[in-house]
N, C-alpha and C positions, 0 to 999 in steps of 0.2 A: 504492499500499497503506500502510497505518493504522500509525502508530510502533506501537501495541500487536502488529500482525501481524509488525512486525521483530522486537519485544523477542523473540517468543518465535521466531522464527528463528533469531535469536543466541543464545540460549536453549540451543532444542537441538540447535545446531553445539559449543558450549560445553560439553555434558554428553554431547558423543558421541553420540546420537541419530540424527544426519546427519553422514556424513565422508566425506571426499572420494574421489570415485570413484562413492559411493550416487547413485542415479536422482535422488535429493531435491537432491545437493547440485548436481549436472550444473545442473536446474532453474535453480538461484540466476542461473546465469550464460549464460541464455541468455533469460529475461524480463525486460522493461522494468519491472517490477513491483519485483525486486528491484535498484534502484539505488542504497539506502541500506543494503542487507545488505553489496553487493559492495563498497563504496566502504570500508564499514569492517575487511572481511575481508583488504582487500587493505593495510589501515594495518598491521596485525596481523601481516602478512606470506604468510597463510594463502589464498594464492592458489589459484585453479584448477590441477589437481590436475599437467596438464601445463606450468605455469608458475612457474619460480622455485622449484625442486621444493626444493632446499635447506632456504632459510629456510619453505616451509612446512611441510619435517619437523619443523627446530627448533621454531616454532612450537604446531606441535599437542603437542609431547614439551608445552611451559608450560603448553597447556592440561592433557592429560593429568594433571600435578601437581595443577592448580586443582583440579583436579572428584575426587581422593584416589583411592587403592584399597584400600579395607578399611578397618574403624573405628579400627586404630590411628594413621592417618594423619591430619595436623592440616589443616582445610581451610586453605584460604588465602585470606586476603581478599582479593574484587575488586578491590577499590583499591592493596593491595602490588601485584598483579600488573602492572596497571596502568603503576604508576610505575616499577616495576623493569625493563617488558619493552620496552613498548611507547609510552612518550611520545613524541612527544605526538600523542596520537590523534583525527584528525577531531571535532568537536564534537559530530557526531551519536552515534559510540562512546564517547568521553569520558562526554559528560552518562548516556547510558543505562547505562555500569558503574557511575557512581558511585550512580546511582539505585535501583540494586539494595541497594546499603547503605545510601544517604540519602533515603527516598522522600519525605522534605521537599523538598527539591530540587525545581524548576520547571524544567522543559526549555525550554531558549529555541528560539527559532527557527530551524531550520538551513538555514543558506547550500547553497543549490540545486548540487549536482553535475552536469552538463552532461557526459554520457557519451560517449566515441567510438560512430561509426558502426559497423557489421559486415555480413558477407557476408547481401546480403537482395535474394530479388526473386521476381516472379510471372510464371510462365510461361504464357501464353493460346495453347491450342491449334486449332488453325484452326476447330473447329465451337464456339469458344466456352468449352471448359474452361480452368477456372481450373488451378492448381496453386501453392499457396503451398511454394518451394524451401526459406525459413528453418525450416520446420517440419521438414523432414527429417533424420530421426536415422540412418540406415545408409545403403547403396548399394539404390538403386533403377531397374531397368531397365524401359521399356516398349517395347511392339515396336505400331507403327503405320503397318502396313499395309508401306511401301517405305522407311520408314526407324526405325531401332533410337537410342533414347534414354535415355541414359544417366546418372541424376542421381546423382552422387558425393559421399559425404560431406566431401571437400576444397571444397565449395561450386563447383562447376562442373556444369557443362551439356554435355553430348556428344554431339553427333549422326554416327550413322554409317547411313551406306547403304546399303541391303539390295539385293541381286540380284534387277532385275525386268525384265517387257516393259510393265509400266504405265509413261505418260507423264504422269499425275495427277502434281501437286504441289500440295501446302498449303502454306500459310505462319503461319507460328508466333510470336511477340511474346514478348519478355522484358521487362519493367518492374521496372527498378529505384527505389524509393521515394528520401526525403529518408532520412538515415545508413545507405545503404545503398553497395552494391558485386557484382558478380558478374561469373565468368567463364563464356564462352560458345566451344563447337568446335565450327563449322559443319561440314559434311558434310563439305566439301571439305576437312578438315585445316585452316582456316583458324581463328586464334584470336582471340578480342574481348574486351578487358576494358573494362566499364563501368561509368561513375563515376554517383556520387548522381544523383538525378533522373534521371534518360537511359529511354531506348526504344528498342526493335530488331526492326525488322519483319523475318522473314526467309524464305526457301524451307528446306523441311527435306531437300530435296535438288537439287541445280545442273543444270541439263537446256538443251539450246539454244547463244545464242555469246556467252552473257557470264552470269558470277553478279552478282546486284544483289541489295542489303540497302539498308535504309530508314534511317535513323539521324534521331532525336532523341535533343539534350543532348549527353554528352560519351565518345567511346568510342576507344582504341584497338586496332589493330589490326595482327597478324600473318599478311601473308597467305602461301600458300599458292602454289608457282609453276605456271600455267598460261598457256603462249605462246597456245592455243587460244581461253583462254576469259576474257577482262578480268573485273576483278574491279572493282565498281561501287561506291561509297558513297552516295546519293544523300540530302541533308539539304539542308531548305530550297530553295534556290533553283541547288541547286548540285550537280553531279557529282564526285564524287572517283574517277578512273580509273587504277588501277594492273596490274600483269599479276604482283608477287613483291614485296611490301616491307613495311616495319612504319613505322606512320605513327600520327599522332594527330589525332583531329579536334573538337574545339570548338564545338558548334552549337547552344549554350541561347540560347533565343528573348530572356532577359530581357537577356543582355549584345549585341545589336543587332549582333554581327559573327560572323561563320565564318573561324576559325581552323584551317588545316590545316597541322599541323608535323614534316616527313620525316627519320626516324631511317635508313632506308636503303633502298636500293632507287629507284626516279623515280615521279612519281605527276602525274597533267596535273588540274588544279583547273580547272573552268568553270562558265560561267551557265547553266544548262539553257535561259533565254530568247533569250539573244544569242549562246548558242556562243562568246564569249570567254572566255578563260584564260589560264592560265599552269602552266607546265612547273618544277616544282623541285626540288633537286638534294636531296642528306642534308644536314644540316645548316640549310635554309632554312623558312620559313614565308609561305604565303601567307595574308593575311587580306584577308576581303571585308565591306566595308562601303557601302551605301547602292549598289550595283550598281557598286561599284569596287574595281579586285584594287591590293593593295599586296605586293610581296615585298621580305625581308630577309634576312638569315643571324641566326639564333638560340641561344643555347645549349638544348639541344634538353631534357638535363636536366631542365630549369626546366618543361616542359611534361609529362612524362612523368615524373616521379616520382612522381604519385599513384598508378603504377600499382604500386609497390616502397614504399608504406606512408607517404610523405613528403608533407608538402609544403613546396615550396620558395620562397621571395619571394624575388627579385633585388630590391629596390628599388620593389614593388610596393605600391602606394595602402591606406589601409587600407578604402577602398569597395570595390576590386577583392578583396585580404583577405577581406571581407565576403560578397560574393559566394560564394566557395569554403566558407568554414563555416557558412553558413548550411545548404546543404546537405548535409555532414555529418554537423551534431550539431541538425539540426532545430529551427534556432530563427531568429531575427527581428532585425535592426538598428535602430536607430535614433540617427541622428548630432542632435546639439544643437544644431550649425552646419556648414555646407556645408564651410569649409574642412580640420574636422577628415577629410570624406572624404580630401583630398590628402596627407594628412599620411603620408610613406614608413615603410616599413620594410623589412629583409632579415634572412633568416635558415632553413633547415633544421632543420624541428621533423617529431617523430612525429608521426603522426597516429593514433595511439591513447592520446595523452594527452587528459584532458578537456579542456574546451574553458576551464575555468578557469584550466586549466595554461598554456595556450595565450594566454590574454589576461595572466597574469602576467608570462608573457615578453617582449611586445609591451611593457606598461607600463614594464617594465626600461630599455628603449630609446627608448620615443618618449613624446613627452607629453601620453598622454591617460590615463581611465582608464576602465575596463567596470561599467557595475554592472547585477548579473543581480534579473531579476523575476521569476519563472516561465521563461518559453521566450523573454522578449523581453531583448536585449544594448543598454543607454542606453551611447552613448559619447559622453566630455564630455573638456572639455580638465582636464588635472591643472594642480595651482599649481607642483608644479616634477618636474624626473626624480627 
């Protein structure tokens, strides 16, 4: 979106032509093109209607006062409104508001703000039909022969098996891109959380002697119990076999290993080619790398925090952190030296933060500096902490 277009949107909001709850207001919070507008609104406290309600109401009263009601009310200059209420504003917001009073001010280049990801995914049906789930406004129900698919506004997909004598089984695929995550409830009631840059292929209903799905990327599974029909996650060269349990599977191809972390129950992880494997208990993680398994005890919350909206870094290297951030923020990292990749950081950080805020947090405790240019982040050594 151009600077001119951002000005028009902000002017419309300030003048009351667009208000919280309006369709146009909601549009601002859904489309990537409005990142700059969202940033200004957040900085003045005018959040989305269901966020930070008290601050939003307060700021709207201020804007109402600025607009003026009737000819007798004196119009408050914008620069006074800024100084009294919202200092310090972000660079973009400040310069735009000032420029309304002082047109001769030259707008400086804005610092790029990297927004966090949101629930988004594409559902690919058996016959190739694609549904962009991020574009859904309300609840939608699709009847597809032997299954009913509920696409609800809480950003999840639920499959419900319909009673039928047919033995036909179709496969659907849900694809979660960078800057996305999504939830899926399978026909047996099992729940799957999918992380950014992940894909799950699954049957629309389960028949036969097993429940098998195919994962690429990362998923957290809460499996409905069925002793007669084990649940199998096939990923890369491995099968993860369970009856009823909760576990996380990290199988990104770029990380060159597959990690299965068990939260509850019991699972067997095995190499599909050799048949070799491990049985792990709650609190354990089996890692497969280069054809070999290693099993260790871990803090499960470190590996499952992402489903609760957190990044949990426990002595993680910057290279490991970058791998997670680049998927969630759709950015790329460039390290100016190899040793920087091995610098460590520990902390629990909200995934709703902008990437800029996360960089600032890491910079305060690690001797590094993050420089942004578009969607490329250069990591260099800082002179001092």
